[in-house]
PDB file of N, CA, C and O in Angstrom:
ATOM      1  N   MET A   1       5.939 -12.655  -6.721  1.00  0.00           N
ATOM      2  CA  MET A   1       4.502 -12.724  -6.803  1.00  0.00           C
ATOM      3  C   MET A   1       4.119 -13.803  -7.799  1.00  0.00           C
ATOM      4  O   MET A   1       4.943 -14.223  -8.612  1.00  0.00           O
ATOM      5  N   GLU A   2       2.885 -14.250  -7.742  1.00  0.00           N
ATOM      6  CA  GLU A   2       2.413 -15.285  -8.655  1.00  0.00           C
ATOM      7  C   GLU A   2       1.763 -14.622  -9.869  1.00  0.00           C
ATOM      8  O   GLU A   2       0.928 -13.729  -9.724  1.00  0.00           O
ATOM      9  N   THR A   3       2.153 -15.065 -11.068  1.00  0.00           N
ATOM     10  CA  THR A   3       1.590 -14.513 -12.300  1.00  0.00           C
ATOM     11  C   THR A   3       0.295 -15.242 -12.658  1.00  0.00           C
ATOM     12  O   THR A   3      -0.136 -16.145 -11.942  1.00  0.00           O
ATOM     13  N   LEU A   4      -0.316 -14.844 -13.763  1.00  0.00           N
ATOM     14  CA  LEU A   4      -1.576 -15.441 -14.201  1.00  0.00           C
ATOM     15  C   LEU A   4      -1.443 -16.922 -14.535  1.00  0.00           C
ATOM     16  O   LEU A   4      -2.417 -17.670 -14.457  1.00  0.00           O
ATOM     17  N   THR A   5      -0.241 -17.343 -14.906  1.00  0.00           N
ATOM     18  CA  THR A   5      -0.016 -18.748 -15.254  1.00  0.00           C
ATOM     19  C   THR A   5       0.428 -19.580 -14.055  1.00  0.00           C
ATOM     20  O   THR A   5       0.682 -20.777 -14.193  1.00  0.00           O
ATOM     21  N   GLY A   6       0.524 -18.956 -12.880  1.00  0.00           N
ATOM     22  CA  GLY A   6       0.928 -19.667 -11.681  1.00  0.00           C
ATOM     23  C   GLY A   6       2.424 -19.658 -11.430  1.00  0.00           C
ATOM     24  O   GLY A   6       2.890 -20.221 -10.439  1.00  0.00           O
ATOM     25  N   GLU A   7       3.188 -19.021 -12.323  1.00  0.00           N
ATOM     26  CA  GLU A   7       4.636 -18.932 -12.132  1.00  0.00           C
ATOM     27  C   GLU A   7       4.954 -17.932 -11.025  1.00  0.00           C
ATOM     28  O   GLU A   7       4.197 -16.991 -10.785  1.00  0.00           O
ATOM     29  N   LYS A   8       6.075 -18.147 -10.362  1.00  0.00           N
ATOM     30  CA  LYS A   8       6.571 -17.186  -9.378  1.00  0.00           C
ATOM     31  C   LYS A   8       7.509 -16.225 -10.106  1.00  0.00           C
ATOM     32  O   LYS A   8       8.423 -16.655 -10.809  1.00  0.00           O
ATOM     33  N   GLU A   9       7.282 -14.939  -9.936  1.00  0.00           N
ATOM     34  CA  GLU A   9       8.091 -13.924 -10.605  1.00  0.00           C
ATOM     35  C   GLU A   9       8.492 -12.863  -9.583  1.00  0.00           C
ATOM     36  O   GLU A   9       7.664 -12.410  -8.792  1.00  0.00           O
ATOM     37  N   ALA A  10       9.759 -12.471  -9.604  1.00  0.00           N
ATOM     38  CA  ALA A  10      10.234 -11.423  -8.695  1.00  0.00           C
ATOM     39  C   ALA A  10       9.755 -10.065  -9.195  1.00  0.00           C
ATOM     40  O   ALA A  10       9.808  -9.778 -10.391  1.00  0.00           O
ATOM     41  N   LEU A  11       9.291  -9.242  -8.276  1.00  0.00           N
ATOM     42  CA  LEU A  11       8.845  -7.890  -8.607  1.00  0.00           C
ATOM     43  C   LEU A  11       9.597  -6.929  -7.704  1.00  0.00           C
ATOM     44  O   LEU A  11       9.443  -6.963  -6.483  1.00  0.00           O
ATOM     45  N   ASP A  12      10.408  -6.074  -8.306  1.00  0.00           N
ATOM     46  CA  ASP A  12      11.143  -5.078  -7.531  1.00  0.00           C
ATOM     47  C   ASP A  12      10.243  -3.878  -7.295  1.00  0.00           C
ATOM     48  O   ASP A  12       9.796  -3.232  -8.243  1.00  0.00           O
ATOM     49  N   ILE A  13       9.979  -3.583  -6.028  1.00  0.00           N
ATOM     50  CA  ILE A  13       9.165  -2.422  -5.670  1.00  0.00           C
ATOM     51  C   ILE A  13      10.123  -1.360  -5.147  1.00  0.00           C
ATOM     52  O   ILE A  13      10.731  -1.538  -4.092  1.00  0.00           O
ATOM     53  N   PRO A  14      10.261  -0.246  -5.884  1.00  0.00           N
ATOM     54  CA  PRO A  14      11.206   0.793  -5.477  1.00  0.00           C
ATOM     55  C   PRO A  14      10.854   1.398  -4.120  1.00  0.00           C
ATOM     56  O   PRO A  14       9.684   1.492  -3.752  1.00  0.00           O
ATOM     57  N   SER A  15      11.868   1.799  -3.399  1.00  0.00           N
ATOM     58  CA  SER A  15      11.678   2.480  -2.123  1.00  0.00           C
ATOM     59  C   SER A  15      10.817   3.721  -2.332  1.00  0.00           C
ATOM     60  O   SER A  15      11.013   4.461  -3.296  1.00  0.00           O
ATOM     61  N   GLY A  16       9.871   3.947  -1.435  1.00  0.00           N
ATOM     62  CA  GLY A  16       9.010   5.127  -1.536  1.00  0.00           C
ATOM     63  C   GLY A  16       7.797   4.944  -2.416  1.00  0.00           C
ATOM     64  O   GLY A  16       7.042   5.895  -2.622  1.00  0.00           O
ATOM     65  N   THR A  17       7.583   3.737  -2.948  1.00  0.00           N
ATOM     66  CA  THR A  17       6.411   3.481  -3.784  1.00  0.00           C
ATOM     67  C   THR A  17       5.149   3.667  -2.955  1.00  0.00           C
ATOM     68  O   THR A  17       5.035   3.113  -1.862  1.00  0.00           O
ATOM     69  N   GLN A  18       4.204   4.443  -3.469  1.00  0.00           N
ATOM     70  CA  GLN A  18       2.982   4.774  -2.746  1.00  0.00           C
ATOM     71  C   GLN A  18       1.834   3.859  -3.155  1.00  0.00           C
ATOM     72  O   GLN A  18       1.835   3.315  -4.259  1.00  0.00           O
ATOM     73  N   PRO A  19       0.846   3.686  -2.260  1.00  0.00           N
ATOM     74  CA  PRO A  19      -0.342   2.906  -2.622  1.00  0.00           C
ATOM     75  C   PRO A  19      -1.017   3.511  -3.852  1.00  0.00           C
ATOM     76  O   PRO A  19      -1.074   4.731  -3.999  1.00  0.00           O
ATOM     77  N   GLY A  20      -1.520   2.659  -4.723  1.00  0.00           N
ATOM     78  CA  GLY A  20      -2.175   3.118  -5.941  1.00  0.00           C
ATOM     79  C   GLY A  20      -1.257   3.117  -7.156  1.00  0.00           C
ATOM     80  O   GLY A  20      -1.731   3.184  -8.291  1.00  0.00           O
ATOM     81  N   LYS A  21       0.044   3.042  -6.930  1.00  0.00           N
ATOM     82  CA  LYS A  21       1.007   2.998  -8.031  1.00  0.00           C
ATOM     83  C   LYS A  21       0.811   1.697  -8.807  1.00  0.00           C
ATOM     84  O   LYS A  21       0.487   0.664  -8.220  1.00  0.00           O
ATOM     85  N   VAL A  22       1.007   1.746 -10.116  1.00  0.00           N
ATOM     86  CA  VAL A  22       0.882   0.562 -10.963  1.00  0.00           C
ATOM     87  C   VAL A  22       2.259   0.240 -11.541  1.00  0.00           C
ATOM     88  O   VAL A  22       2.890   1.089 -12.171  1.00  0.00           O
ATOM     89  N   LEU A  23       2.714  -0.983 -11.322  1.00  0.00           N
ATOM     90  CA  LEU A  23       3.976  -1.460 -11.878  1.00  0.00           C
ATOM     91  C   LEU A  23       3.670  -2.480 -12.968  1.00  0.00           C
ATOM     92  O   LEU A  23       2.610  -3.104 -12.953  1.00  0.00           O
ATOM     93  N   LEU A  24       4.590  -2.652 -13.913  1.00  0.00           N
ATOM     94  CA  LEU A  24       4.383  -3.589 -15.018  1.00  0.00           C
ATOM     95  C   LEU A  24       5.359  -4.753 -14.948  1.00  0.00           C
ATOM     96  O   LEU A  24       6.544  -4.578 -14.663  1.00  0.00           O
ATOM     97  N   LEU A  25       4.834  -5.946 -15.215  1.00  0.00           N
ATOM     98  CA  LEU A  25       5.667  -7.120 -15.451  1.00  0.00           C
ATOM     99  C   LEU A  25       5.522  -7.431 -16.936  1.00  0.00           C
ATOM    100  O   LEU A  25       4.537  -8.034 -17.362  1.00  0.00           O
ATOM    101  N   LYS A  26       6.499  -7.021 -17.706  1.00  0.00           N
ATOM    102  CA  LYS A  26       6.425  -7.167 -19.160  1.00  0.00           C
ATOM    103  C   LYS A  26       6.389  -8.635 -19.572  1.00  0.00           C
ATOM    104  O   LYS A  26       7.176  -9.454 -19.097  1.00  0.00           O
ATOM    105  N   GLY A  27       5.441  -8.947 -20.478  1.00  0.00           N
ATOM    106  CA  GLY A  27       5.338 -10.289 -21.025  1.00  0.00           C
ATOM    107  C   GLY A  27       4.681 -11.318 -20.123  1.00  0.00           C
ATOM    108  O   GLY A  27       4.727 -12.511 -20.422  1.00  0.00           O
ATOM    109  N   HIS A  28       4.067 -10.886 -19.020  1.00  0.00           N
ATOM    110  CA  HIS A  28       3.447 -11.839 -18.093  1.00  0.00           C
ATOM    111  C   HIS A  28       1.938 -11.659 -17.997  1.00  0.00           C
ATOM    112  O   HIS A  28       1.312 -12.173 -17.070  1.00  0.00           O
ATOM    113  N   GLY A  29       1.343 -10.931 -18.951  1.00  0.00           N
ATOM    114  CA  GLY A  29      -0.096 -10.701 -18.938  1.00  0.00           C
ATOM    115  C   GLY A  29      -0.849 -11.745 -19.743  1.00  0.00           C
ATOM    116  O   GLY A  29      -0.412 -12.889 -19.877  1.00  0.00           O
ATOM    117  N   LEU A  30      -1.987 -11.328 -20.277  1.00  0.00           N
ATOM    118  CA  LEU A  30      -2.835 -12.222 -21.069  1.00  0.00           C
ATOM    119  C   LEU A  30      -2.263 -12.432 -22.468  1.00  0.00           C
ATOM    120  O   LEU A  30      -1.541 -11.576 -22.980  1.00  0.00           O
ATOM    121  N   PRO A  31      -2.586 -13.577 -23.091  1.00  0.00           N
ATOM    122  CA  PRO A  31      -2.148 -13.800 -24.472  1.00  0.00           C
ATOM    123  C   PRO A  31      -2.764 -12.746 -25.394  1.00  0.00           C
ATOM    124  O   PRO A  31      -3.886 -12.292 -25.171  1.00  0.00           O
ATOM    125  N   ARG A  32      -2.026 -12.369 -26.418  1.00  0.00           N
ATOM    126  CA  ARG A  32      -2.526 -11.378 -27.373  1.00  0.00           C
ATOM    127  C   ARG A  32      -3.691 -11.967 -28.165  1.00  0.00           C
ATOM    128  O   ARG A  32      -3.726 -13.165 -28.444  1.00  0.00           O
ATOM    129  N   LEU A  33      -4.638 -11.108 -28.520  1.00  0.00           N
ATOM    130  CA  LEU A  33      -5.838 -11.540 -29.244  1.00  0.00           C
ATOM    131  C   LEU A  33      -5.584 -11.688 -30.740  1.00  0.00           C
ATOM    132  O   LEU A  33      -4.596 -11.182 -31.273  1.00  0.00           O
ATOM    133  N   ARG A  34      -6.490 -12.385 -31.396  1.00  0.00           N
ATOM    134  CA  ARG A  34      -6.507 -12.552 -32.856  1.00  0.00           C
ATOM    135  C   ARG A  34      -5.192 -13.059 -33.431  1.00  0.00           C
ATOM    136  O   ARG A  34      -4.678 -12.521 -34.412  1.00  0.00           O
ATOM    137  N   GLY A  35      -4.666 -14.085 -32.815  1.00  0.00           N
ATOM    138  CA  GLY A  35      -3.486 -14.732 -33.382  1.00  0.00           C
ATOM    139  C   GLY A  35      -2.187 -13.990 -33.170  1.00  0.00           C
ATOM    140  O   GLY A  35      -1.161 -14.366 -33.736  1.00  0.00           O
ATOM    141  N   GLY A  36      -2.211 -12.942 -32.362  1.00  0.00           N
ATOM    142  CA  GLY A  36      -0.968 -12.214 -32.091  1.00  0.00           C
ATOM    143  C   GLY A  36       0.007 -13.081 -31.320  1.00  0.00           C
ATOM    144  O   GLY A  36      -0.390 -14.006 -30.611  1.00  0.00           O
ATOM    145  N   ARG A  37       1.253 -12.781 -31.462  1.00  0.00           N
ATOM    146  CA  ARG A  37       2.278 -13.563 -30.773  1.00  0.00           C
ATOM    147  C   ARG A  37       2.572 -12.986 -29.400  1.00  0.00           C
ATOM    148  O   ARG A  37       2.488 -11.777 -29.180  1.00  0.00           O
ATOM    149  N   GLY A  38       2.917 -13.878 -28.483  1.00  0.00           N
ATOM    150  CA  GLY A  38       3.352 -13.457 -27.161  1.00  0.00           C
ATOM    151  C   GLY A  38       2.204 -13.098 -26.238  1.00  0.00           C
ATOM    152  O   GLY A  38       1.038 -13.393 -26.502  1.00  0.00           O
ATOM    153  N   THR A  39       2.573 -12.459 -25.159  1.00  0.00           N
ATOM    154  CA  THR A  39       1.589 -12.049 -24.160  1.00  0.00           C
ATOM    155  C   THR A  39       1.782 -10.575 -23.842  1.00  0.00           C
ATOM    156  O   THR A  39       2.842  -9.995 -24.077  1.00  0.00           O
ATOM    157  N   GLY A  40       0.734  -9.996 -23.305  1.00  0.00           N
ATOM    158  CA  GLY A  40       0.797  -8.591 -22.905  1.00  0.00           C
ATOM    159  C   GLY A  40       1.498  -8.438 -21.565  1.00  0.00           C
ATOM    160  O   GLY A  40       2.086  -9.383 -21.038  1.00  0.00           O
ATOM    161  N   ASP A  41       1.423  -7.234 -21.031  1.00  0.00           N
ATOM    162  CA  ASP A  41       2.057  -6.941 -19.748  1.00  0.00           C
ATOM    163  C   ASP A  41       1.061  -7.142 -18.607  1.00  0.00           C
ATOM    164  O   ASP A  41      -0.139  -6.917 -18.767  1.00  0.00           O
ATOM    165  N   LEU A  42       1.566  -7.560 -17.477  1.00  0.00           N
ATOM    166  CA  LEU A  42       0.753  -7.714 -16.275  1.00  0.00           C
ATOM    167  C   LEU A  42       0.868  -6.424 -15.468  1.00  0.00           C
ATOM    168  O   LEU A  42       1.964  -6.029 -15.069  1.00  0.00           O
ATOM    169  N   HIS A  43      -0.262  -5.774 -15.233  1.00  0.00           N
ATOM    170  CA  HIS A  43      -0.299  -4.533 -14.459  1.00  0.00           C
ATOM    171  C   HIS A  43      -0.507  -4.902 -12.993  1.00  0.00           C
ATOM    172  O   HIS A  43      -1.496  -5.548 -12.645  1.00  0.00           O
ATOM    173  N   VAL A  44       0.415  -4.497 -12.145  1.00  0.00           N
ATOM    174  CA  VAL A  44       0.370  -4.818 -10.720  1.00  0.00           C
ATOM    175  C   VAL A  44       0.040  -3.543  -9.954  1.00  0.00           C
ATOM    176  O   VAL A  44       0.812  -2.584  -9.968  1.00  0.00           O
ATOM    177  N   HIS A  45      -1.115  -3.537  -9.283  1.00  0.00           N
ATOM    178  CA  HIS A  45      -1.551  -2.378  -8.498  1.00  0.00           C
ATOM    179  C   HIS A  45      -1.058  -2.548  -7.062  1.00  0.00           C
ATOM    180  O   HIS A  45      -1.323  -3.567  -6.425  1.00  0.00           O
ATOM    181  N   ILE A  46      -0.346  -1.555  -6.563  1.00  0.00           N
ATOM    182  CA  ILE A  46       0.208  -1.609  -5.213  1.00  0.00           C
ATOM    183  C   ILE A  46      -0.866  -1.186  -4.208  1.00  0.00           C
ATOM    184  O   ILE A  46      -1.458  -0.114  -4.335  1.00  0.00           O
ATOM    185  N   THR A  47      -1.109  -2.029  -3.219  1.00  0.00           N
ATOM    186  CA  THR A  47      -2.051  -1.713  -2.144  1.00  0.00           C
ATOM    187  C   THR A  47      -1.339  -1.889  -0.804  1.00  0.00           C
ATOM    188  O   THR A  47      -0.300  -2.543  -0.717  1.00  0.00           O
ATOM    189  N   VAL A  48      -1.910  -1.301   0.217  1.00  0.00           N
ATOM    190  CA  VAL A  48      -1.363  -1.426   1.566  1.00  0.00           C
ATOM    191  C   VAL A  48      -2.476  -1.897   2.486  1.00  0.00           C
ATOM    192  O   VAL A  48      -3.532  -1.268   2.559  1.00  0.00           O
ATOM    193  N   ASP A  49      -2.247  -2.995   3.185  1.00  0.00           N
ATOM    194  CA  ASP A  49      -3.194  -3.480   4.184  1.00  0.00           C
ATOM    195  C   ASP A  49      -2.794  -2.900   5.532  1.00  0.00           C
ATOM    196  O   ASP A  49      -1.674  -3.100   6.001  1.00  0.00           O
ATOM    197  N   VAL A  50      -3.718  -2.184   6.144  1.00  0.00           N
ATOM    198  CA  VAL A  50      -3.459  -1.568   7.444  1.00  0.00           C
ATOM    199  C   VAL A  50      -4.056  -2.465   8.522  1.00  0.00           C
ATOM    200  O   VAL A  50      -5.253  -2.752   8.492  1.00  0.00           O
ATOM    201  N   PRO A  51      -3.237  -2.912   9.476  1.00  0.00           N
ATOM    202  CA  PRO A  51      -3.759  -3.790  10.525  1.00  0.00           C
ATOM    203  C   PRO A  51      -4.733  -3.048  11.436  1.00  0.00           C
ATOM    204  O   PRO A  51      -4.558  -1.861  11.710  1.00  0.00           O
ATOM    205  N   THR A  52      -5.753  -3.754  11.898  1.00  0.00           N
ATOM    206  CA  THR A  52      -6.729  -3.141  12.793  1.00  0.00           C
ATOM    207  C   THR A  52      -6.434  -3.462  14.254  1.00  0.00           C
ATOM    208  O   THR A  52      -6.879  -2.742  15.147  1.00  0.00           O
ATOM    209  N   ARG A  53      -5.699  -4.520  14.500  1.00  0.00           N
ATOM    210  CA  ARG A  53      -5.322  -4.892  15.868  1.00  0.00           C
ATOM    211  C   ARG A  53      -3.816  -5.112  15.919  1.00  0.00           C
ATOM    212  O   ARG A  53      -3.248  -5.815  15.083  1.00  0.00           O
ATOM    213  N   LEU A  54      -3.184  -4.505  16.908  1.00  0.00           N
ATOM    214  CA  LEU A  54      -1.740  -4.647  17.074  1.00  0.00           C
ATOM    215  C   LEU A  54      -1.434  -5.215  18.449  1.00  0.00           C
ATOM    216  O   LEU A  54      -2.123  -4.919  19.425  1.00  0.00           O
ATOM    217  N   SER A  55      -0.398  -6.030  18.514  1.00  0.00           N
ATOM    218  CA  SER A  55       0.083  -6.483  19.821  1.00  0.00           C
ATOM    219  C   SER A  55       0.827  -5.311  20.467  1.00  0.00           C
ATOM    220  O   SER A  55       1.128  -4.320  19.802  1.00  0.00           O
ATOM    221  N   GLU A  56       1.114  -5.427  21.736  1.00  0.00           N
ATOM    222  CA  GLU A  56       1.854  -4.362  22.431  1.00  0.00           C
ATOM    223  C   GLU A  56       3.222  -4.151  21.785  1.00  0.00           C
ATOM    224  O   GLU A  56       3.673  -3.016  21.630  1.00  0.00           O
ATOM    225  N   LYS A  57       3.875  -5.243  21.411  1.00  0.00           N
ATOM    226  CA  LYS A  57       5.200  -5.137  20.788  1.00  0.00           C
ATOM    227  C   LYS A  57       5.101  -4.437  19.433  1.00  0.00           C
ATOM    228  O   LYS A  57       5.918  -3.569  19.124  1.00  0.00           O
ATOM    229  N   GLU A  58       4.105  -4.810  18.620  1.00  0.00           N
ATOM    230  CA  GLU A  58       3.922  -4.169  17.314  1.00  0.00           C
ATOM    231  C   GLU A  58       3.651  -2.676  17.481  1.00  0.00           C
ATOM    232  O   GLU A  58       4.214  -1.851  16.761  1.00  0.00           O
ATOM    233  N   ARG A  59       2.786  -2.336  18.434  1.00  0.00           N
ATOM    234  CA  ARG A  59       2.456  -0.929  18.687  1.00  0.00           C
ATOM    235  C   ARG A  59       3.711  -0.156  19.107  1.00  0.00           C
ATOM    236  O   ARG A  59       3.956   0.953  18.634  1.00  0.00           O
ATOM    237  N   SER A  60       4.498  -0.761  20.001  1.00  0.00           N
ATOM    238  CA  SER A  60       5.728  -0.131  20.472  1.00  0.00           C
ATOM    239  C   SER A  60       6.703   0.111  19.318  1.00  0.00           C
ATOM    240  O   SER A  60       7.308   1.178  19.217  1.00  0.00           O
ATOM    241  N   LEU A  61       6.847  -0.893  18.449  1.00  0.00           N
ATOM    242  CA  LEU A  61       7.749  -0.754  17.302  1.00  0.00           C
ATOM    243  C   LEU A  61       7.269   0.331  16.339  1.00  0.00           C
ATOM    244  O   LEU A  61       8.078   1.093  15.810  1.00  0.00           O
ATOM    245  N   LEU A  62       5.956   0.403  16.108  1.00  0.00           N
ATOM    246  CA  LEU A  62       5.426   1.446  15.225  1.00  0.00           C
ATOM    247  C   LEU A  62       5.612   2.835  15.829  1.00  0.00           C
ATOM    248  O   LEU A  62       5.920   3.787  15.112  1.00  0.00           O
ATOM    249  N   GLU A  63       5.428   2.956  17.141  1.00  0.00           N
ATOM    250  CA  GLU A  63       5.648   4.244  17.797  1.00  0.00           C
ATOM    251  C   GLU A  63       7.119   4.647  17.723  1.00  0.00           C
ATOM    252  O   GLU A  63       7.440   5.823  17.554  1.00  0.00           O
ATOM    253  N   GLU A  64       8.006   3.665  17.851  1.00  0.00           N
ATOM    254  CA  GLU A  64       9.438   3.942  17.724  1.00  0.00           C
ATOM    255  C   GLU A  64       9.760   4.416  16.305  1.00  0.00           C
ATOM    256  O   GLU A  64      10.513   5.373  16.123  1.00  0.00           O
ATOM    257  N   LEU A  65       9.193   3.749  15.310  1.00  0.00           N
ATOM    258  CA  LEU A  65       9.391   4.159  13.918  1.00  0.00           C
ATOM    259  C   LEU A  65       8.842   5.562  13.685  1.00  0.00           C
ATOM    260  O   LEU A  65       9.481   6.377  13.020  1.00  0.00           O
ATOM    261  N   ALA A  66       7.663   5.844  14.228  1.00  0.00           N
ATOM    262  CA  ALA A  66       7.063   7.174  14.075  1.00  0.00           C
ATOM    263  C   ALA A  66       7.963   8.239  14.689  1.00  0.00           C
ATOM    264  O   ALA A  66       8.105   9.330  14.136  1.00  0.00           O
ATOM    265  N   GLY A  67       8.568   7.926  15.830  1.00  0.00           N
ATOM    266  CA  GLY A  67       9.493   8.867  16.456  1.00  0.00           C
ATOM    267  C   GLY A  67      10.701   9.137  15.579  1.00  0.00           C
ATOM    268  O   GLY A  67      11.146  10.279  15.467  1.00  0.00           O
ATOM    269  N   GLU A  68      11.235   8.092  14.955  1.00  0.00           N
ATOM    270  CA  GLU A  68      12.372   8.252  14.044  1.00  0.00           C
ATOM    271  C   GLU A  68      11.996   9.095  12.828  1.00  0.00           C
ATOM    272  O   GLU A  68      12.808   9.862  12.309  1.00  0.00           O
ATOM    273  N   MET A  69      10.743   8.936  12.382  1.00  0.00           N
ATOM    274  CA  MET A  69      10.276   9.669  11.197  1.00  0.00           C
ATOM    275  C   MET A  69       9.706  11.037  11.566  1.00  0.00           C
ATOM    276  O   MET A  69       9.270  11.784  10.690  1.00  0.00           O
ATOM    277  N   LYS A  70       9.707  11.367  12.853  1.00  0.00           N
ATOM    278  CA  LYS A  70       9.176  12.636  13.353  1.00  0.00           C
ATOM    279  C   LYS A  70       7.691  12.796  13.027  1.00  0.00           C
ATOM    280  O   LYS A  70       7.247  13.866  12.611  1.00  0.00           O
ATOM    281  N   VAL A  71       6.931  11.714  13.224  1.00  0.00           N
ATOM    282  CA  VAL A  71       5.488  11.707  12.994  1.00  0.00           C
ATOM    283  C   VAL A  71       4.798  11.737  14.347  1.00  0.00           C
ATOM    284  O   VAL A  71       5.153  10.978  15.249  1.00  0.00           O
ATOM    285  N   GLU A  72       3.800  12.625  14.490  1.00  0.00           N
ATOM    286  CA  GLU A  72       3.065  12.726  15.746  1.00  0.00           C
ATOM    287  C   GLU A  72       2.147  11.514  15.894  1.00  0.00           C
ATOM    288  O   GLU A  72       1.399  11.174  14.978  1.00  0.00           O
ATOM    289  N   VAL A  73       2.214  10.870  17.057  1.00  0.00           N
ATOM    290  CA  VAL A  73       1.389   9.697  17.328  1.00  0.00           C
ATOM    291  C   VAL A  73       0.346  10.079  18.361  1.00  0.00           C
ATOM    292  O   VAL A  73       0.667  10.672  19.391  1.00  0.00           O
ATOM    293  N   GLY A  74      -0.900   9.737  18.084  1.00  0.00           N
ATOM    294  CA  GLY A  74      -1.962  10.037  19.033  1.00  0.00           C
ATOM    295  C   GLY A  74      -3.031   8.969  18.977  1.00  0.00           C
ATOM    296  O   GLY A  74      -3.058   8.145  18.063  1.00  0.00           O
ATOM    297  N   GLU A  75      -3.896   8.991  19.944  1.00  0.00           N
ATOM    298  CA  GLU A  75      -4.987   8.025  19.992  1.00  0.00           C
ATOM    299  C   GLU A  75      -6.138   8.437  19.087  1.00  0.00           C
ATOM    300  O   GLU A  75      -6.865   7.581  18.582  1.00  0.00           O
ATOM    301  N   ALA A  76      -6.312   9.741  18.875  1.00  0.00           N
ATOM    302  CA  ALA A  76      -7.449  10.235  18.100  1.00  0.00           C
ATOM    303  C   ALA A  76      -7.255   9.940  16.618  1.00  0.00           C
ATOM    304  O   ALA A  76      -6.162  10.107  16.075  1.00  0.00           O
ATOM    305  N   GLY A  77      -8.327   9.501  15.976  1.00  0.00           N
ATOM    306  CA  GLY A  77      -8.294   9.266  14.544  1.00  0.00           C
ATOM    307  C   GLY A  77      -8.605  10.539  13.777  1.00  0.00           C
ATOM    308  O   GLY A  77      -8.811  11.593  14.379  1.00  0.00           O
ATOM    309  N   PHE A  78      -8.641  10.452  12.471  1.00  0.00           N
ATOM    310  CA  PHE A  78      -8.878  11.603  11.600  1.00  0.00           C
ATOM    311  C   PHE A  78     -10.192  12.300  11.931  1.00  0.00           C
ATOM    312  O   PHE A  78     -10.224  13.520  12.085  1.00  0.00           O
ATOM    313  N   PHE A  79     -11.282  11.529  12.043  1.00  0.00           N
ATOM    314  CA  PHE A  79     -12.587  12.141  12.281  1.00  0.00           C
ATOM    315  C   PHE A  79     -12.666  12.759  13.675  1.00  0.00           C
ATOM    316  O   PHE A  79     -13.326  13.780  13.864  1.00  0.00           O
ATOM    317  N   ASP A  80     -12.000  12.150  14.646  1.00  0.00           N
ATOM    318  CA  ASP A  80     -11.958  12.741  15.982  1.00  0.00           C
ATOM    319  C   ASP A  80     -11.252  14.093  15.943  1.00  0.00           C
ATOM    320  O   ASP A  80     -11.700  15.051  16.573  1.00  0.00           O
ATOM    321  N   LYS A  81     -10.153  14.166  15.206  1.00  0.00           N
ATOM    322  CA  LYS A  81      -9.420  15.427  15.085  1.00  0.00           C
ATOM    323  C   LYS A  81     -10.267  16.478  14.380  1.00  0.00           C
ATOM    324  O   LYS A  81     -10.278  17.639  14.789  1.00  0.00           O
ATOM    325  N   MET A  82     -10.980  16.082  13.322  1.00  0.00           N
ATOM    326  CA  MET A  82     -11.833  17.030  12.595  1.00  0.00           C
ATOM    327  C   MET A  82     -12.961  17.532  13.490  1.00  0.00           C
ATOM    328  O   MET A  82     -13.299  18.715  13.461  1.00  0.00           O
ATOM    329  N   LYS A  83     -13.541  16.639  14.282  1.00  0.00           N
ATOM    330  CA  LYS A  83     -14.627  17.019  15.184  1.00  0.00           C
ATOM    331  C   LYS A  83     -14.130  18.060  16.187  1.00  0.00           C
ATOM    332  O   LYS A  83     -14.835  19.024  16.484  1.00  0.00           O
ATOM    333  N   GLU A  84     -12.933  17.869  16.702  1.00  0.00           N
ATOM    334  CA  GLU A  84     -12.355  18.828  17.646  1.00  0.00           C
ATOM    335  C   GLU A  84     -12.128  20.183  16.986  1.00  0.00           C
ATOM    336  O   GLU A  84     -12.385  21.217  17.602  1.00  0.00           O
ATOM    337  N   LYS A  85     -11.650  20.194  15.740  1.00  0.00           N
ATOM    338  CA  LYS A  85     -11.431  21.458  15.019  1.00  0.00           C
ATOM    339  C   LYS A  85     -12.743  22.198  14.811  1.00  0.00           C
ATOM    340  O   LYS A  85     -12.799  23.417  14.977  1.00  0.00           O
ATOM    341  N   VAL A  86     -13.797  21.479  14.450  1.00  0.00           N
ATOM    342  CA  VAL A  86     -15.108  22.101  14.245  1.00  0.00           C
ATOM    343  C   VAL A  86     -15.622  22.676  15.561  1.00  0.00           C
ATOM    344  O   VAL A  86     -16.175  23.775  15.581  1.00  0.00           O
ATOM    345  N   LYS A  87     -15.446  21.948  16.651  1.00  0.00           N
ATOM    346  CA  LYS A  87     -15.861  22.447  17.968  1.00  0.00           C
ATOM    347  C   LYS A  87     -15.131  23.739  18.310  1.00  0.00           C
ATOM    348  O   LYS A  87     -15.732  24.678  18.832  1.00  0.00           O
ATOM    349  N   GLU A  88     -13.819  23.786  18.012  1.00  0.00           N
ATOM    350  CA  GLU A  88     -13.030  24.987  18.290  1.00  0.00           C
ATOM    351  C   GLU A  88     -13.566  26.189  17.521  1.00  0.00           C
ATOM    352  O   GLU A  88     -13.583  27.303  18.045  1.00  0.00           O
ATOM    353  N   ILE A  89     -13.999  25.975  16.293  1.00  0.00           N
ATOM    354  CA  ILE A  89     -14.517  27.067  15.464  1.00  0.00           C
ATOM    355  C   ILE A  89     -15.792  27.634  16.061  1.00  0.00           C
ATOM    356  O   ILE A  89     -15.971  28.851  16.081  1.00  0.00           O
ATOM    357  N   PHE A  90     -16.680  26.780  16.548  1.00  0.00           N
ATOM    358  CA  PHE A  90     -17.985  27.229  17.028  1.00  0.00           C
ATOM    359  C   PHE A  90     -18.010  27.585  18.509  1.00  0.00           C
ATOM    360  O   PHE A  90     -19.028  28.075  18.998  1.00  0.00           O
ATOM    361  N   ASP A  91     -16.933  27.356  19.230  1.00  0.00           N
ATOM    362  CA  ASP A  91     -16.890  27.714  20.661  1.00  0.00           C
ATOM    363  C   ASP A  91     -16.476  29.152  20.849  1.00  0.00           C
ATOM    364  O   ASP A  91     -16.387  29.626  21.982  1.00  0.00           O
TER     365      ASP A  91
END
């Protein structure tokens, strides 16, 4: 990743790291204030970009991965599923 000074720095992201996790790059942050020596740590916030459009091949690969992970794949989104549950309650 690129640091504040434009340098390229390797960042090891452990397997299973979840979105929202904060990792530190020690000594790659802002300079210390009031004449302090060195620099602080760079806090790296992990985010995940979810694609909104997939090609057929990408969709197929994700469905294959979901099958390996034993995750149910469906067309309905979260709100569609919630709407169906509410309908079931009131029917």
